[in-house]
LUMNUKE-826660 format. One line per field, with one value per residue (C-alpha): residue number from 1; x negated, y, z negated. Coordinates in nm, 2 decimals. Each point is the difference from the previous one (the first is absolute). Layout:
N
n = (NUM,...)
c1 = (X,...)
c2 = (Y,...)
c3 = (Z,...)
REM end
This chain:
79
n = (1,2,3,4,5,6,7,8,9,10,11,12,13,14,15,16,17,18,19,20,21,22,23,24,25,26,27,28,29,30,31,32,33,34,35,36,37,38,39,40,41,42,43,44,45,46,47,48,49,50,51,52,53,54,55,56,57,58,59,60,61,62,63,64,65,66,67,68,69,70,71,72,73,74,75,76,77,78,79)
c1 = (-4.44,-0.06,0.01,0.29,0.04,0.27,0.22,-0.20,-0.31,-0.34,-0.34,-0.34,-0.32,-0.34,-0.05,-0.31,0.00,0.01,-0.25,0.11,0.16,0.29,0.09,0.13,-0.18,0.29,0.26,0.29,0.35,0.31,0.36,0.26,0.38,-0.06,-0.26,-0.36,-0.23,-0.32,-0.19,-0.33,-0.21,-0.27,-0.24,0.00,-0.17,0.23,0.04,0.16,-0.25,0.00,0.32,0.13,0.19,0.22,0.20,0.28,0.09,0.17,-0.19,-0.15,0.07,-0.27,0.05,-0.23,0.25,0.02,-0.38,-0.14,-0.20,-0.36,-0.19,-0.31,-0.22,0.09,-0.21,-0.29,0.03,-0.11,-0.33)
c2 = (1.54,0.30,0.35,0.23,0.39,0.10,0.30,0.31,-0.14,-0.11,-0.05,0.15,-0.17,0.15,-0.03,-0.18,0.05,0.38,0.12,0.38,0.27,-0.05,-0.31,-0.06,-0.03,-0.23,-0.23,-0.19,-0.09,0.14,-0.09,0.28,-0.04,-0.38,0.02,-0.07,0.30,0.07,0.27,0.16,0.26,0.22,0.14,0.38,0.28,0.34,0.33,-0.21,-0.32,-0.33,-0.14,-0.25,0.08,-0.25,-0.16,-0.22,-0.20,-0.29,-0.32,-0.13,-0.40,-0.14,-0.39,-0.24,-0.11,0.35,0.00,-0.09,-0.28,0.01,-0.05,-0.20,0.28,0.20,-0.23,0.12,0.31,0.06,-0.10)
c3 = (-24.39,0.18,-0.11,0.03,-0.03,-0.22,0.14,-0.02,-0.08,0.17,-0.02,0.18,0.04,0.09,0.40,0.04,0.36,0.00,0.29,0.03,-0.20,0.17,-0.11,-0.34,-0.36,-0.08,0.14,-0.12,0.01,-0.19,0.02,0.10,0.03,0.02,0.29,-0.06,0.16,0.05,-0.22,0.05,-0.25,0.06,-0.29,0.01,-0.20,-0.05,-0.18,-0.31,0.02,0.18,0.12,0.25,0.30,0.12,0.32,0.01,0.31,0.18,-0.08,0.36,-0.01,0.21,0.04,0.15,0.26,0.12,0.07,0.31,0.03,-0.04,0.35,0.02,0.11,-0.31,-0.24,0.23,-0.02,-0.34,0.06)
REM end
């Protein structure tokens, strides 16, 4: 059984892959008007204290079938 978001609800998780300040501190999904969207958040400090700035965007769906097949030389380029 998979988890399904309810309308107007979402989840955010810590971004363990953040490598620079432009990348979000938090990432997740939210259901808006029946469409699953991506949500990202950045932890910031302001005059009234700490807050989270958010951005909602269309969810990019990447299927394995859309990716190019790996090349034989790709494996050896990592060494």
